[in-house]
N, C-alpha and C positions, 0 to 999 in steps of 0.2 A: 189622430193621425196626421204626420203633415210629408209631401211628399213635394221634391223640391230637382228637381230636368238641370242634367249641366251638359253642355258641350263644349268640349276640345277639340282643342285642335291640338294636334300632333307635337310634343317636346311640354306644352301645356300639365299644372303638375297643383292640385288641389292642398297645400301642405299639410301635415301631423298635428291629427287637435282633437279634441275631446269630448261629446258627448253626456246633457245627465242621461240622456235616453239611447235607447235603442235603433237599431239604425244598420236595414237592411240594401247594401247597392246594388241594383238591376244591371249588368254590363245591354241597351240596348242593340250598339252598332256600333263596331273598331274591333280595340283591345286595349289592356293598357295594364300597369301593374298595381293593386295597392296591400298596401302595409298592412300589414299587424302584427299592432302593438309597436312596433320604433319600424323606421324609414331600408334595416337589416335587413328586413325578415319582410317578406313582400311573398304575393302569388300575381300569378299572370291570368286574367281573365277576358274572357271573347263575348259575343256577341250569345247572346242567354241563361248567364253567366254570373252569379253572384253571389256574396261575402253577408252574414251575418252579424254588424260588432253589438255588444254587450254595452251597457250604459257603463261610461267612461271607462273601453275601450279607445288607446291613442290608433285611432286611423287616419286615411287619404290615401291620395292613385293619382296616378300619375298616364297623360293617355300616350303609348306604342304606336298612333298613326291615329287619322284622325277617332275619335270619341265618343256616343252619349249615355248619358249612366244620373239612370231613375234612380235617386232616392227617397228611402220611408222610413220617414223618424216616428216612432213610437212610444 
């Protein structure tokens, strides 16, 4: 397992992409929109909430306010 810490300012974005692994993104602080398969389909998450992406599922996110996200890749 790997982990990556993302620190985004309001308005910053991690573009839609895929991974060969499953990914969990956990919001540690702030609030953002998380893409579910496409940029047209997203869910808003806040501190303490997470989403699980399956292998090869397109994903990415953007900050609605300053946001810290911890991603687990496994």
